N, C-alpha and C positions, 0 to 999 in steps of 0.2 A: 579503393573500395569505399562505398558510401556507408555511413553509419546506419545501423538498423535500429528500429524501435525496440524497446523492452517493455514488458508488462510486469507489474508487481501484483502479487496476490497475497493478501493478508488474511489470517484467521485469528480472531481474538474473542475473548469473552469479556463483556463489559461488566465490571464489578462495582464501580463507583461512577454513576451516571454524570454527576456534576464535574468530576475531574475529566472524564472523557469528553464532555461538551466543551470544556476549556481547550482541549486538544483540537477538537473539530473546528472551532472558531479560527484558530491559527493555521490549520492544515491547508485549507484551500488557497490562501494567498501565497504560501510557500510553494505549493505544488505549481501554481501558475508562474511564479518567479523563475522556476527551473524548467519551464516549458512542458510541464506535466498536464495530463488530462485525466479527469475522473471518469471512470467508465460506469461502475455500478457497485452496489452492495446488496447483500441478502442476509437476513437473519434466519431464514428457514430454507437453505439450499437443499435440494433433493438429490440423493445419490442413486443413480440408476443401476450401477454395477460396482462391484468391489467394496472395499472398506470405506465407510464414510469418514470424512475429515472430523476432527474433534468438533463438538458442538460450539456454536458461537456465530459471530458475524464474519462473513466473507466480504472482503473489499477488493476491488480490482481497479487499478489505475495504470496509466501508461506514460512513458517518457519517449522523446524522439531518439534517444541513444542511451547506451549504458553509461556513458560519461555524464550525461545530464542527470540520470538517476542517482549515480554515485555522488555527484555534486549536491543534489538535494539532500541525500542522507547525511553527508558529511558537513552540511551547512551548520555552523554553530547555532544559528537561530532555530533551525529545526531540532537539533539535539537538545536545546533548552526546552523547546515546546514538547518534545517527546517524553519529557519527564512526567507530564500530565497523563500521557498514554500509559506509561509504565506504572504509574501509581493507580490508575483507574481501570486497568484491564489486566487480564492474564493473556499474554501473547502466546499463541500456539506456533505460528510461523509467519515470517515475512520473506517471501521468495521472489527472486527476479527470474523471469522467463524470457529468453532471447527469441527474437523473430527469425524466421528462416530467410536466408538470402533469396533474392529474386532468381527464378529459373530462367536460364537464357538459352 
């Protein structure tokens, strides 16, 4: 069975812009290193139905497989970089969403 892409959805509140910018600078090269692709972000998402997520920035990015996403997250270089995110933001959630298998 082929590996399926996964999408990561993040909701965070930026509390220290300088620390978060340090994180952003290193984020994209590490994302690319693990085959990831940035999709979008939104600081003013609109909830059409249901309970709105906590206020903050929603970020969406994708990896070709769960294994690639886990390798990115477990990468010691990423974990060191993520200390800037942890210091500069209040993380609401970092969620991995699996793709549906192809219908046959």
